[in-house]
CHARMM internal coordinates of N, CA and C (Angstrom, degrees):
IC EDIT
DIST 1 N 1 CA 1.4270
DIST 1 CA 1 C 1.5380
ANGL 1 N 1 CA 1 C 109.12
DIST 1 C 2 N 1.2993
ANGL 1 CA 1 C 2 N 115.36
DIHE 1 N 1 CA 1 C 2 N 137.42
DIST 2 N 2 CA 1.4680
ANGL 1 C 2 N 2 CA 121.52
DIHE 1 CA 1 C 2 N 2 CA -179.25
DIST 2 CA 2 C 1.5287
ANGL 2 N 2 CA 2 C 109.97
DIHE 1 C 2 N 2 CA 2 C -72.37
DIST 2 C 3 N 1.3445
ANGL 2 CA 2 C 3 N 118.50
DIHE 2 N 2 CA 2 C 3 N 116.60
DIST 3 N 3 CA 1.4622
ANGL 2 C 3 N 3 CA 120.99
DIHE 2 CA 2 C 3 N 3 CA -177.91
DIST 3 CA 3 C 1.5227
ANGL 3 N 3 CA 3 C 112.92
DIHE 2 C 3 N 3 CA 3 C -60.26
DIST 3 C 4 N 1.3345
ANGL 3 CA 3 C 4 N 117.14
DIHE 3 N 3 CA 3 C 4 N -31.57
DIST 4 N 4 CA 1.4658
ANGL 3 C 4 N 4 CA 120.47
DIHE 3 CA 3 C 4 N 4 CA -179.83
DIST 4 CA 4 C 1.5301
ANGL 4 N 4 CA 4 C 110.64
DIHE 3 C 4 N 4 CA 4 C -65.82
DIST 4 C 5 N 1.3190
ANGL 4 CA 4 C 5 N 116.43
DIHE 4 N 4 CA 4 C 5 N -40.32
DIST 5 N 5 CA 1.4811
ANGL 4 C 5 N 5 CA 120.17
DIHE 4 CA 4 C 5 N 5 CA 177.86
DIST 5 CA 5 C 1.5156
ANGL 5 N 5 CA 5 C 109.20
DIHE 4 C 5 N 5 CA 5 C -66.28
DIST 5 C 6 N 1.3166
ANGL 5 CA 5 C 6 N 118.11
DIHE 5 N 5 CA 5 C 6 N -38.46
DIST 6 N 6 CA 1.4716
ANGL 5 C 6 N 6 CA 121.18
DIHE 5 CA 5 C 6 N 6 CA 177.92
DIST 6 CA 6 C 1.5230
ANGL 6 N 6 CA 6 C 110.69
DIHE 5 C 6 N 6 CA 6 C -61.84
DIST 6 C 7 N 1.3288
ANGL 6 CA 6 C 7 N 117.23
DIHE 6 N 6 CA 6 C 7 N -43.28
DIST 7 N 7 CA 1.4720
ANGL 6 C 7 N 7 CA 120.69
DIHE 6 CA 6 C 7 N 7 CA 177.79
DIST 7 CA 7 C 1.5265
ANGL 7 N 7 CA 7 C 110.95
DIHE 6 C 7 N 7 CA 7 C -62.54
DIST 7 C 8 N 1.3364
ANGL 7 CA 7 C 8 N 117.24
DIHE 7 N 7 CA 7 C 8 N -42.15
DIST 8 N 8 CA 1.4623
ANGL 7 C 8 N 8 CA 121.40
DIHE 7 CA 7 C 8 N 8 CA 178.52
DIST 8 CA 8 C 1.5290
ANGL 8 N 8 CA 8 C 109.27
DIHE 7 C 8 N 8 CA 8 C -63.00
DIST 8 C 9 N 1.3080
ANGL 8 CA 8 C 9 N 117.15
DIHE 8 N 8 CA 8 C 9 N -41.90
DIST 9 N 9 CA 1.4675
ANGL 8 C 9 N 9 CA 120.61
DIHE 8 CA 8 C 9 N 9 CA -179.76
DIST 9 CA 9 C 1.5117
ANGL 9 N 9 CA 9 C 110.15
DIHE 8 C 9 N 9 CA 9 C -63.53
DIST 9 C 10 N 1.3228
ANGL 9 CA 9 C 10 N 116.67
DIHE 9 N 9 CA 9 C 10 N -42.11
DIST 10 N 10 CA 1.4751
ANGL 9 C 10 N 10 CA 119.15
DIHE 9 CA 9 C 10 N 10 CA -179.14
DIST 10 CA 10 C 1.5280
ANGL 10 N 10 CA 10 C 110.77
DIHE 9 C 10 N 10 CA 10 C -60.43
DIST 10 C 11 N 1.3312
ANGL 10 CA 10 C 11 N 116.87
DIHE 10 N 10 CA 10 C 11 N -41.21
DIST 11 N 11 CA 1.4705
ANGL 10 C 11 N 11 CA 120.08
DIHE 10 CA 10 C 11 N 11 CA 176.11
DIST 11 CA 11 C 1.5268
ANGL 11 N 11 CA 11 C 111.82
DIHE 10 C 11 N 11 CA 11 C -64.34
DIST 11 C 12 N 1.3023
ANGL 11 CA 11 C 12 N 116.82
DIHE 11 N 11 CA 11 C 12 N -42.94
DIST 12 N 12 CA 1.4668
ANGL 11 C 12 N 12 CA 120.99
DIHE 11 CA 11 C 12 N 12 CA 178.78
DIST 12 CA 12 C 1.5278
ANGL 12 N 12 CA 12 C 110.52
DIHE 11 C 12 N 12 CA 12 C -64.06
DIST 12 C 13 N 1.3325
ANGL 12 CA 12 C 13 N 116.59
DIHE 12 N 12 CA 12 C 13 N -39.52
DIST 13 N 13 CA 1.4797
ANGL 12 C 13 N 13 CA 120.29
DIHE 12 CA 12 C 13 N 13 CA 178.95
DIST 13 CA 13 C 1.5225
ANGL 13 N 13 CA 13 C 110.55
DIHE 12 C 13 N 13 CA 13 C -64.74
DIST 13 C 14 N 1.3287
ANGL 13 CA 13 C 14 N 118.78
DIHE 13 N 13 CA 13 C 14 N -38.73
DIST 14 N 14 CA 1.4700
ANGL 13 C 14 N 14 CA 121.50
DIHE 13 CA 13 C 14 N 14 CA 177.64
DIST 14 CA 14 C 1.5124
ANGL 14 N 14 CA 14 C 110.81
DIHE 13 C 14 N 14 CA 14 C -63.03
DIST 14 C 15 N 1.3375
ANGL 14 CA 14 C 15 N 116.77
DIHE 14 N 14 CA 14 C 15 N -43.61
DIST 15 N 15 CA 1.4603
ANGL 14 C 15 N 15 CA 120.31
DIHE 14 CA 14 C 15 N 15 CA 177.89
DIST 15 CA 15 C 1.5127
ANGL 15 N 15 CA 15 C 110.62
DIHE 14 C 15 N 15 CA 15 C -63.35
DIST 15 C 16 N 1.3317
ANGL 15 CA 15 C 16 N 117.40
DIHE 15 N 15 CA 15 C 16 N -42.48
DIST 16 N 16 CA 1.4659
ANGL 15 C 16 N 16 CA 122.45
DIHE 15 CA 15 C 16 N 16 CA 178.36
DIST 16 CA 16 C 1.5103
ANGL 16 N 16 CA 16 C 110.16
DIHE 15 C 16 N 16 CA 16 C -58.07
DIST 16 C 17 N 1.3461
ANGL 16 CA 16 C 17 N 116.48
DIHE 16 N 16 CA 16 C 17 N -47.60
DIST 17 N 17 CA 1.4760
ANGL 16 C 17 N 17 CA 120.66
DIHE 16 CA 16 C 17 N 17 CA -179.07
DIST 17 CA 17 C 1.5263
ANGL 17 N 17 CA 17 C 111.22
DIHE 16 C 17 N 17 CA 17 C -62.16
DIST 17 C 18 N 1.3402
ANGL 17 CA 17 C 18 N 117.28
DIHE 17 N 17 CA 17 C 18 N -37.13
DIST 18 N 18 CA 1.4574
ANGL 17 C 18 N 18 CA 119.82
DIHE 17 CA 17 C 18 N 18 CA 178.48
DIST 18 CA 18 C 1.5205
ANGL 18 N 18 CA 18 C 112.03
DIHE 17 C 18 N 18 CA 18 C -68.13
DIST 18 C 19 N 1.3438
ANGL 18 CA 18 C 19 N 116.59
DIHE 18 N 18 CA 18 C 19 N -35.64
DIST 19 N 19 CA 1.4619
ANGL 18 C 19 N 19 CA 120.27
DIHE 18 CA 18 C 19 N 19 CA -178.84
DIST 19 CA 19 C 1.5315
ANGL 19 N 19 CA 19 C 112.19
DIHE 18 C 19 N 19 CA 19 C -80.44
DIST 19 C 20 N 1.3097
ANGL 19 CA 19 C 20 N 117.51
DIHE 19 N 19 CA 19 C 20 N -24.22
DIST 20 N 20 CA 1.4829
ANGL 19 C 20 N 20 CA 122.38
DIHE 19 CA 19 C 20 N 20 CA -176.34
DIST 20 CA 20 C 1.5268
ANGL 20 N 20 CA 20 C 109.39
DIHE 19 C 20 N 20 CA 20 C -133.44
DIST 20 C 21 N 1.3412
ANGL 20 CA 20 C 21 N 118.62
DIHE 20 N 20 CA 20 C 21 N 65.85
DIST 21 N 21 CA 1.4553
ANGL 20 C 21 N 21 CA 121.00
DIHE 20 CA 20 C 21 N 21 CA -172.27
DIST 21 CA 21 C 1.5208
ANGL 21 N 21 CA 21 C 115.74
DIHE 20 C 21 N 21 CA 21 C -61.85
DIST 21 C 22 N 1.3071
ANGL 21 CA 21 C 22 N 118.72
DIHE 21 N 21 CA 21 C 22 N -24.15
DIST 22 N 22 CA 1.4746
ANGL 21 C 22 N 22 CA 120.33
DIHE 21 CA 21 C 22 N 22 CA -179.18
DIST 22 CA 22 C 1.5178
ANGL 22 N 22 CA 22 C 112.20
DIHE 21 C 22 N 22 CA 22 C -77.25
DIST 22 C 23 N 1.3347
ANGL 22 CA 22 C 23 N 116.86
DIHE 22 N 22 CA 22 C 23 N -27.39
DIST 23 N 23 CA 1.4673
ANGL 22 C 23 N 23 CA 119.96
DIHE 22 CA 22 C 23 N 23 CA -175.05
DIST 23 CA 23 C 1.5262
ANGL 23 N 23 CA 23 C 112.76
DIHE 22 C 23 N 23 CA 23 C -63.48
DIST 23 C 24 N 1.3467
ANGL 23 CA 23 C 24 N 120.05
DIHE 23 N 23 CA 23 C 24 N -47.15
DIST 24 N 24 CA 1.4672
ANGL 23 C 24 N 24 CA 118.20
DIHE 23 CA 23 C 24 N 24 CA 177.68
DIST 24 CA 24 C 1.5182
ANGL 24 N 24 CA 24 C 113.18
DIHE 23 C 24 N 24 CA 24 C -61.30
DIST 24 C 25 N 1.3385
ANGL 24 CA 24 C 25 N 118.13
DIHE 24 N 24 CA 24 C 25 N -33.99
DIST 25 N 25 CA 1.4564
ANGL 24 C 25 N 25 CA 121.25
DIHE 24 CA 24 C 25 N 25 CA 177.09
DIST 25 CA 25 C 1.5240
ANGL 25 N 25 CA 25 C 110.32
DIHE 24 C 25 N 25 CA 25 C -66.36
DIST 25 C 26 N 1.3198
ANGL 25 CA 25 C 26 N 115.94
DIHE 25 N 25 CA 25 C 26 N -40.44
DIST 26 N 26 CA 1.4706
ANGL 25 C 26 N 26 CA 120.42
DIHE 25 CA 25 C 26 N 26 CA 176.50
DIST 26 CA 26 C 1.5242
ANGL 26 N 26 CA 26 C 110.57
DIHE 25 C 26 N 26 CA 26 C -62.31
DIST 26 C 27 N 1.3372
ANGL 26 CA 26 C 27 N 116.99
DIHE 26 N 26 CA 26 C 27 N -45.99
DIST 27 N 27 CA 1.4571
ANGL 26 C 27 N 27 CA 121.70
DIHE 26 CA 26 C 27 N 27 CA -178.92
DIST 27 CA 27 C 1.5245
ANGL 27 N 27 CA 27 C 110.66
DIHE 26 C 27 N 27 CA 27 C -63.79
DIST 27 C 28 N 1.3195
ANGL 27 CA 27 C 28 N 117.84
DIHE 27 N 27 CA 27 C 28 N -37.61
DIST 28 N 28 CA 1.4697
ANGL 27 C 28 N 28 CA 121.36
DIHE 27 CA 27 C 28 N 28 CA 177.68
DIST 28 CA 28 C 1.5186
ANGL 28 N 28 CA 28 C 110.67
DIHE 27 C 28 N 28 CA 28 C -64.34
DIST 28 C 29 N 1.3452
ANGL 28 CA 28 C 29 N 117.21
DIHE 28 N 28 CA 28 C 29 N -44.85
DIST 29 N 29 CA 1.4578
ANGL 28 C 29 N 29 CA 120.76
DIHE 28 CA 28 C 29 N 29 CA 178.77
DIST 29 CA 29 C 1.5214
ANGL 29 N 29 CA 29 C 110.39
DIHE 28 C 29 N 29 CA 29 C -62.44
DIST 29 C 30 N 1.3163
ANGL 29 CA 29 C 30 N 117.10
DIHE 29 N 29 CA 29 C 30 N -42.54
DIST 30 N 30 CA 1.4702
ANGL 29 C 30 N 30 CA 121.15
DIHE 29 CA 29 C 30 N 30 CA 179.97
DIST 30 CA 30 C 1.5271
ANGL 30 N 30 CA 30 C 109.25
DIHE 29 C 30 N 30 CA 30 C -64.28
DIST 30 C 31 N 1.3367
ANGL 30 CA 30 C 31 N 117.09
DIHE 30 N 30 CA 30 C 31 N -47.76
DIST 31 N 31 CA 1.4665
ANGL 30 C 31 N 31 CA 118.71
DIHE 30 CA 30 C 31 N 31 CA -175.98
DIST 31 CA 31 C 1.5422
ANGL 31 N 31 CA 31 C 112.04
DIHE 30 C 31 N 31 CA 31 C -66.24
DIST 31 C 32 N 1.3338
ANGL 31 CA 31 C 32 N 116.62
DIHE 31 N 31 CA 31 C 32 N -29.27
DIST 32 N 32 CA 1.4515
ANGL 31 C 32 N 32 CA 119.68
DIHE 31 CA 31 C 32 N 32 CA 178.70
DIST 32 CA 32 C 1.5224
ANGL 32 N 32 CA 32 C 113.97
DIHE 31 C 32 N 32 CA 32 C -82.47
DIST 32 C 33 N 1.3201
ANGL 32 CA 32 C 33 N 117.32
DIHE 32 N 32 CA 32 C 33 N -24.38
DIST 33 N 33 CA 1.4672
ANGL 32 C 33 N 33 CA 120.15
DIHE 32 CA 32 C 33 N 33 CA -169.90
DIST 33 CA 33 C 1.5332
ANGL 33 N 33 CA 33 C 116.29
DIHE 32 C 33 N 33 CA 33 C -125.71
DIST 33 C 34 N 1.3176
ANGL 33 CA 33 C 34 N 118.15
DIHE 33 N 33 CA 33 C 34 N -16.04
DIST 34 N 34 CA 1.4727
ANGL 33 C 34 N 34 CA 117.24
DIHE 33 CA 33 C 34 N 34 CA -170.83
DIST 34 CA 34 C 1.5195
ANGL 34 N 34 CA 34 C 115.38
DIHE 33 C 34 N 34 CA 34 C -131.54
DIST 34 C 35 N 1.3120
ANGL 34 CA 34 C 35 N 118.43
DIHE 34 N 34 CA 34 C 35 N -12.44
DIST 35 N 35 CA 1.4623
ANGL 34 C 35 N 35 CA 118.61
DIHE 34 CA 34 C 35 N 35 CA -179.47
DIST 35 CA 35 C 1.5160
ANGL 35 N 35 CA 35 C 109.62
DIHE 34 C 35 N 35 CA 35 C -82.58
DIST 35 C 36 N 1.3048
ANGL 35 CA 35 C 36 N 114.49
DIHE 35 N 35 CA 35 C 36 N 97.57
DIST 36 N 36 CA 1.4508
ANGL 35 C 36 N 36 CA 121.08
DIHE 35 CA 35 C 36 N 36 CA 177.25
DIST 36 CA 36 C 1.5238
ANGL 36 N 36 CA 36 C 108.13
DIHE 35 C 36 N 36 CA 36 C -144.64
DIST 36 C 37 N 1.2900
ANGL 36 CA 36 C 37 N 114.97
DIHE 36 N 36 CA 36 C 37 N 161.07
DIST 37 N 37 CA 1.4510
ANGL 36 C 37 N 37 CA 119.58
DIHE 36 CA 36 C 37 N 37 CA -178.29
DIST 37 CA 37 C 1.5300
ANGL 37 N 37 CA 37 C 110.10
DIHE 36 C 37 N 37 CA 37 C -56.36
DIST 37 C 38 N 1.3354
ANGL 37 CA 37 C 38 N 115.88
DIHE 37 N 37 CA 37 C 38 N 135.63
DIST 38 N 38 CA 1.4569
ANGL 37 C 38 N 38 CA 126.58
DIHE 37 CA 37 C 38 N 38 CA -179.48
DIST 38 CA 38 C 1.5310
ANGL 38 N 38 CA 38 C 113.87
DIHE 37 C 38 N 38 CA 38 C 77.84
DIST 38 C 39 N 1.3335
ANGL 38 CA 38 C 39 N 118.77
DIHE 38 N 38 CA 38 C 39 N 0.87
DIST 39 N 39 CA 1.4707
ANGL 38 C 39 N 39 CA 119.29
DIHE 38 CA 38 C 39 N 39 CA 168.82
DIST 39 CA 39 C 1.5109
ANGL 39 N 39 CA 39 C 107.98
DIHE 38 C 39 N 39 CA 39 C -65.93
DIST 39 C 40 N 1.3422
ANGL 39 CA 39 C 40 N 116.34
DIHE 39 N 39 CA 39 C 40 N 150.60
DIST 40 N 40 CA 1.4605
ANGL 39 C 40 N 40 CA 121.27
DIHE 39 CA 39 C 40 N 40 CA -179.80
DIST 40 CA 40 C 1.5257
ANGL 40 N 40 CA 40 C 108.45
DIHE 39 C 40 N 40 CA 40 C -111.36
DIST 40 C 41 N 1.3287
ANGL 40 CA 40 C 41 N 115.58
DIHE 40 N 40 CA 40 C 41 N 129.06
DIST 41 N 41 CA 1.4634
ANGL 40 C 41 N 41 CA 121.72
DIHE 40 CA 40 C 41 N 41 CA 173.16
DIST 41 CA 41 C 1.5202
ANGL 41 N 41 CA 41 C 106.84
DIHE 40 C 41 N 41 CA 41 C -103.28
DIST 41 C 42 N 1.3351
ANGL 41 CA 41 C 42 N 115.83
DIHE 41 N 41 CA 41 C 42 N 126.15
DIST 42 N 42 CA 1.4707
ANGL 41 C 42 N 42 CA 121.76
DIHE 41 CA 41 C 42 N 42 CA 177.17
DIST 42 CA 42 C 1.5176
ANGL 42 N 42 CA 42 C 107.57
DIHE 41 C 42 N 42 CA 42 C -116.10
DIST 42 C 43 N 1.3354
ANGL 42 CA 42 C 43 N 115.82
DIHE 42 N 42 CA 42 C 43 N 136.58
DIST 43 N 43 CA 1.4551
ANGL 42 C 43 N 43 CA 122.24
DIHE 42 CA 42 C 43 N 43 CA -177.92
DIST 43 CA 43 C 1.5156
ANGL 43 N 43 CA 43 C 108.61
DIHE 42 C 43 N 43 CA 43 C -128.71
DIST 43 C 44 N 1.3267
ANGL 43 CA 43 C 44 N 116.54
DIHE 43 N 43 CA 43 C 44 N 133.73
DIST 44 N 44 CA 1.4442
ANGL 43 C 44 N 44 CA 123.13
DIHE 43 CA 43 C 44 N 44 CA 173.76
DIST 44 CA 44 C 1.5231
ANGL 44 N 44 CA 44 C 108.78
DIHE 43 C 44 N 44 CA 44 C -128.59
DIST 44 C 45 N 1.3147
ANGL 44 CA 44 C 45 N 116.17
DIHE 44 N 44 CA 44 C 45 N 128.85
DIST 45 N 45 CA 1.4610
ANGL 44 C 45 N 45 CA 122.57
DIHE 44 CA 44 C 45 N 45 CA 175.23
DIST 45 CA 45 C 1.5253
ANGL 45 N 45 CA 45 C 107.33
DIHE 44 C 45 N 45 CA 45 C -116.79
DIST 45 C 46 N 1.3342
ANGL 45 CA 45 C 46 N 116.95
DIHE 45 N 45 CA 45 C 46 N 125.88
DIST 46 N 46 CA 1.4518
ANGL 45 C 46 N 46 CA 122.04
DIHE 45 CA 45 C 46 N 46 CA -179.89
DIST 46 CA 46 C 1.5250
ANGL 46 N 46 CA 46 C 108.74
DIHE 45 C 46 N 46 CA 46 C -115.92
DIST 46 C 47 N 1.3240
ANGL 46 CA 46 C 47 N 116.53
DIHE 46 N 46 CA 46 C 47 N 124.39
DIST 47 N 47 CA 1.4663
ANGL 46 C 47 N 47 CA 121.17
DIHE 46 CA 46 C 47 N 47 CA 179.54
DIST 47 CA 47 C 1.5138
ANGL 47 N 47 CA 47 C 109.88
DIHE 46 C 47 N 47 CA 47 C -74.60
DIST 47 C 48 N 1.3368
ANGL 47 CA 47 C 48 N 117.93
DIHE 47 N 47 CA 47 C 48 N 164.16
DIST 48 N 48 CA 1.4565
ANGL 47 C 48 N 48 CA 119.99
DIHE 47 CA 47 C 48 N 48 CA 176.38
DIST 48 CA 48 C 1.5387
ANGL 48 N 48 CA 48 C 112.56
DIHE 47 C 48 N 48 CA 48 C -58.50
DIST 48 C 49 N 1.3141
ANGL 48 CA 48 C 49 N 117.21
DIHE 48 N 48 CA 48 C 49 N -23.97
DIST 49 N 49 CA 1.4482
ANGL 48 C 49 N 49 CA 121.50
DIHE 48 CA 48 C 49 N 49 CA 178.72
DIST 49 CA 49 C 1.5236
ANGL 49 N 49 CA 49 C 112.70
DIHE 48 C 49 N 49 CA 49 C -82.58
DIST 49 C 50 N 1.3243
ANGL 49 CA 49 C 50 N 116.70
DIHE 49 N 49 CA 49 C 50 N -7.02
DIST 50 N 50 CA 1.4653
ANGL 49 C 50 N 50 CA 120.78
DIHE 49 CA 49 C 50 N 50 CA 177.59
DIST 50 CA 50 C 1.5077
ANGL 50 N 50 CA 50 C 115.31
DIHE 49 C 50 N 50 CA 50 C 97.48
DIST 50 C 51 N 1.3265
ANGL 50 CA 50 C 51 N 117.64
DIHE 50 N 50 CA 50 C 51 N 1.37
DIST 51 N 51 CA 1.4740
ANGL 50 C 51 N 51 CA 120.21
DIHE 50 CA 50 C 51 N 51 CA 177.83
DIST 51 CA 51 C 1.5245
ANGL 51 N 51 CA 51 C 109.46
DIHE 50 C 51 N 51 CA 51 C -76.69
DIST 51 C 52 N 1.3373
ANGL 51 CA 51 C 52 N 116.72
DIHE 51 N 51 CA 51 C 52 N 133.19
DIST 52 N 52 CA 1.4659
ANGL 51 C 52 N 52 CA 121.15
DIHE 51 CA 51 C 52 N 52 CA -176.92
DIST 52 CA 52 C 1.5513
ANGL 52 N 52 CA 52 C 111.47
DIHE 51 C 52 N 52 CA 52 C -109.89
DIST 52 C 53 N 1.2840
ANGL 52 CA 52 C 53 N 113.85
DIHE 52 N 52 CA 52 C 53 N 143.90
DIST 53 N 53 CA 1.4620
ANGL 52 C 53 N 53 CA 121.59
DIHE 52 CA 52 C 53 N 53 CA 174.10
DIST 53 CA 53 C 1.5379
ANGL 53 N 53 CA 53 C 105.14
DIHE 52 C 53 N 53 CA 53 C -125.38
DIST 53 C 54 N 1.3159
ANGL 53 CA 53 C 54 N 117.44
DIHE 53 N 53 CA 53 C 54 N 131.08
DIST 54 N 54 CA 1.4530
ANGL 53 C 54 N 54 CA 121.59
DIHE 53 CA 53 C 54 N 54 CA -176.74
DIST 54 CA 54 C 1.5178
ANGL 54 N 54 CA 54 C 110.36
DIHE 53 C 54 N 54 CA 54 C -132.89
DIST 54 C 55 N 1.3231
ANGL 54 CA 54 C 55 N 113.89
DIHE 54 N 54 CA 54 C 55 N 147.35
DIST 55 N 55 CA 1.4617
ANGL 54 C 55 N 55 CA 120.45
DIHE 54 CA 54 C 55 N 55 CA 174.44
DIST 55 CA 55 C 1.5224
ANGL 55 N 55 CA 55 C 108.51
DIHE 54 C 55 N 55 CA 55 C -155.08
DIST 55 C 56 N 1.3189
ANGL 55 CA 55 C 56 N 116.42
DIHE 55 N 55 CA 55 C 56 N 163.03
DIST 56 N 56 CA 1.4553
ANGL 55 C 56 N 56 CA 120.70
DIHE 55 CA 55 C 56 N 56 CA 175.74
DIST 56 CA 56 C 1.5220
ANGL 56 N 56 CA 56 C 108.48
DIHE 55 C 56 N 56 CA 56 C -147.71
DIST 56 C 57 N 1.3270
ANGL 56 CA 56 C 57 N 115.22
DIHE 56 N 56 CA 56 C 57 N 161.17
DIST 57 N 57 CA 1.4497
ANGL 56 C 57 N 57 CA 120.49
DIHE 56 CA 56 C 57 N 57 CA 175.32
DIST 57 CA 57 C 1.5121
ANGL 57 N 57 CA 57 C 109.08
DIHE 56 C 57 N 57 CA 57 C -150.16
DIST 57 C 58 N 1.3120
ANGL 57 CA 57 C 58 N 114.85
DIHE 57 N 57 CA 57 C 58 N 147.52
DIST 58 N 58 CA 1.4615
ANGL 57 C 58 N 58 CA 122.30
DIHE 57 CA 57 C 58 N 58 CA 176.53
DIST 58 CA 58 C 1.5270
ANGL 58 N 58 CA 58 C 106.72
DIHE 57 C 58 N 58 CA 58 C -98.07
DIST 58 C 59 N 1.3192
ANGL 58 CA 58 C 59 N 117.45
DIHE 58 N 58 CA 58 C 59 N 126.70
DIST 59 N 59 CA 1.4275
ANGL 58 C 59 N 59 CA 122.55
DIHE 58 CA 58 C 59 N 59 CA -176.31
DIST 59 CA 59 C 1.5257
ANGL 59 N 59 CA 59 C 113.01
DIHE 58 C 59 N 59 CA 59 C -71.43
DIST 59 C 60 N 1.3076
ANGL 59 CA 59 C 60 N 115.84
DIHE 59 N 59 CA 59 C 60 N 134.36
DIST 60 N 60 CA 1.4599
ANGL 59 C 60 N 60 CA 122.08
DIHE 59 CA 59 C 60 N 60 CA 175.20
DIST 60 CA 60 C 1.5353
ANGL 60 N 60 CA 60 C 109.00
DIHE 59 C 60 N 60 CA 60 C -107.15
DIST 60 C 61 N 1.2931
ANGL 60 CA 60 C 61 N 116.22
DIHE 60 N 60 CA 60 C 61 N 172.31
DIST 61 N 61 CA 1.4739
ANGL 60 C 61 N 61 CA 121.54
DIHE 60 CA 60 C 61 N 61 CA 176.29
DIST 61 CA 61 C 1.5262
ANGL 61 N 61 CA 61 C 110.69
DIHE 60 C 61 N 61 CA 61 C -59.95
DIST 61 C 62 N 1.3408
ANGL 61 CA 61 C 62 N 117.40
DIHE 61 N 61 CA 61 C 62 N -39.17
DIST 62 N 62 CA 1.4567
ANGL 61 C 62 N 62 CA 120.86
DIHE 61 CA 61 C 62 N 62 CA 176.45
DIST 62 CA 62 C 1.5277
ANGL 62 N 62 CA 62 C 112.31
DIHE 61 C 62 N 62 CA 62 C -61.77
DIST 62 C 63 N 1.3404
ANGL 62 CA 62 C 63 N 115.87
DIHE 62 N 62 CA 62 C 63 N -40.70
DIST 63 N 63 CA 1.4638
ANGL 62 C 63 N 63 CA 119.50
DIHE 62 CA 62 C 63 N 63 CA 177.97
DIST 63 CA 63 C 1.5136
ANGL 63 N 63 CA 63 C 111.73
DIHE 62 C 63 N 63 CA 63 C -61.60
DIST 63 C 64 N 1.3449
ANGL 63 CA 63 C 64 N 116.14
DIHE 63 N 63 CA 63 C 64 N -41.79
DIST 64 N 64 CA 1.4507
ANGL 63 C 64 N 64 CA 120.54
DIHE 63 CA 63 C 64 N 64 CA -179.78
DIST 64 CA 64 C 1.5322
ANGL 64 N 64 CA 64 C 111.10
DIHE 63 C 64 N 64 CA 64 C -65.32
DIST 64 C 65 N 1.3143
ANGL 64 CA 64 C 65 N 116.90
DIHE 64 N 64 CA 64 C 65 N -36.55
DIST 65 N 65 CA 1.4635
ANGL 64 C 65 N 65 CA 120.72
DIHE 64 CA 64 C 65 N 65 CA 177.07
DIST 65 CA 65 C 1.5372
ANGL 65 N 65 CA 65 C 110.00
DIHE 64 C 65 N 65 CA 65 C -64.42
DIST 65 C 66 N 1.3409
ANGL 65 CA 65 C 66 N 117.04
DIHE 65 N 65 CA 65 C 66 N -41.67
DIST 66 N 66 CA 1.4469
ANGL 65 C 66 N 66 CA 121.00
DIHE 65 CA 65 C 66 N 66 CA 178.95
DIST 66 CA 66 C 1.5408
ANGL 66 N 66 CA 66 C 110.44
DIHE 65 C 66 N 66 CA 66 C -64.20
DIST 66 C 67 N 1.3482
ANGL 66 CA 66 C 67 N 117.80
DIHE 66 N 66 CA 66 C 67 N -41.42
DIST 67 N 67 CA 1.4700
ANGL 66 C 67 N 67 CA 121.24
DIHE 66 CA 66 C 67 N 67 CA 177.77
DIST 67 CA 67 C 1.5307
ANGL 67 N 67 CA 67 C 110.45
DIHE 66 C 67 N 67 CA 67 C -62.04
DIST 67 C 68 N 1.3155
ANGL 67 CA 67 C 68 N 116.81
DIHE 67 N 67 CA 67 C 68 N -39.11
DIST 68 N 68 CA 1.4589
ANGL 67 C 68 N 68 CA 120.35
DIHE 67 CA 67 C 68 N 68 CA 179.80
DIST 68 CA 68 C 1.5422
ANGL 68 N 68 CA 68 C 110.29
DIHE 67 C 68 N 68 CA 68 C -65.83
DIST 68 C 69 N 1.3301
ANGL 68 CA 68 C 69 N 116.79
DIHE 68 N 68 CA 68 C 69 N -39.39
DIST 69 N 69 CA 1.4553
ANGL 68 C 69 N 69 CA 120.70
DIHE 68 CA 68 C 69 N 69 CA 177.12
DIST 69 CA 69 C 1.5160
ANGL 69 N 69 CA 69 C 110.54
DIHE 68 C 69 N 69 CA 69 C -65.36
DIST 69 C 70 N 1.3368
ANGL 69 CA 69 C 70 N 117.45
DIHE 69 N 69 CA 69 C 70 N -38.62
DIST 70 N 70 CA 1.4707
ANGL 69 C 70 N 70 CA 121.67
DIHE 69 CA 69 C 70 N 70 CA 178.83
DIST 70 CA 70 C 1.5455
ANGL 70 N 70 CA 70 C 109.51
DIHE 69 C 70 N 70 CA 70 C -64.54
DIST 70 C 71 N 1.3199
ANGL 70 CA 70 C 71 N 116.69
DIHE 70 N 70 CA 70 C 71 N -42.12
DIST 71 N 71 CA 1.4679
ANGL 70 C 71 N 71 CA 120.52
DIHE 70 CA 70 C 71 N 71 CA 178.07
DIST 71 CA 71 C 1.5076
ANGL 71 N 71 CA 71 C 110.45
DIHE 70 C 71 N 71 CA 71 C -60.25
DIST 71 C 72 N 1.3341
ANGL 71 CA 71 C 72 N 118.45
DIHE 71 N 71 CA 71 C 72 N -41.56
DIST 72 N 72 CA 1.4493
ANGL 71 C 72 N 72 CA 122.30
DIHE 71 CA 71 C 72 N 72 CA 178.30
DIST 72 CA 72 C 1.5242
ANGL 72 N 72 CA 72 C 111.43
DIHE 71 C 72 N 72 CA 72 C -65.83
DIST 72 C 73 N 1.3343
ANGL 72 CA 72 C 73 N 115.48
DIHE 72 N 72 CA 72 C 73 N -39.74
DIST 73 N 73 CA 1.4502
ANGL 72 C 73 N 73 CA 119.78
DIHE 72 CA 72 C 73 N 73 CA 179.16
DIST 73 CA 73 C 1.5287
ANGL 73 N 73 CA 73 C 111.07
DIHE 72 C 73 N 73 CA 73 C -63.87
DIST 73 C 74 N 1.3313
ANGL 73 CA 73 C 74 N 117.22
DIHE 73 N 73 CA 73 C 74 N -36.65
DIST 74 N 74 CA 1.4575
ANGL 73 C 74 N 74 CA 121.74
DIHE 73 CA 73 C 74 N 74 CA 179.94
DIST 74 CA 74 C 1.5203
ANGL 74 N 74 CA 74 C 112.03
DIHE 73 C 74 N 74 CA 74 C -85.38
DIST 74 C 75 N 1.3217
ANGL 74 CA 74 C 75 N 116.73
DIHE 74 N 74 CA 74 C 75 N -1.36
DIST 75 N 75 CA 1.4570
ANGL 74 C 75 N 75 CA 119.60
DIHE 74 CA 74 C 75 N 75 CA 178.97
DIST 75 CA 75 C 1.5049
ANGL 75 N 75 CA 75 C 113.75
DIHE 74 C 75 N 75 CA 75 C 73.68
DIST 75 C 76 N 1.3076
ANGL 75 CA 75 C 76 N 116.99
DIHE 75 N 75 CA 75 C 76 N 33.71
DIST 76 N 76 CA 1.4702
ANGL 75 C 76 N 76 CA 120.77
DIHE 75 CA 75 C 76 N 76 CA -177.86
DIST 76 CA 76 C 1.5068
ANGL 76 N 76 CA 76 C 110.78
DIHE 75 C 76 N 76 CA 76 C -103.65
END
COOR INIT
IC SEED 1 N 1 CA 1 C
IC BUILD
């Protein structure tokens, strides 16, 4: 992994957290209480025009391992 891209991402993540302070708290609560095998994550994105895109996925053991690696990468 390119260390320069990682540094850029860390800066972008800090700006994101400042602009959306409730989101990291939500993610922390989810990761501490709801990320387990067979949990379902549902995502909806709504455009300014009102068009919605939806998807969901059921978490597998492999998914949980990837989330754990991501947490380590982000220093969480």
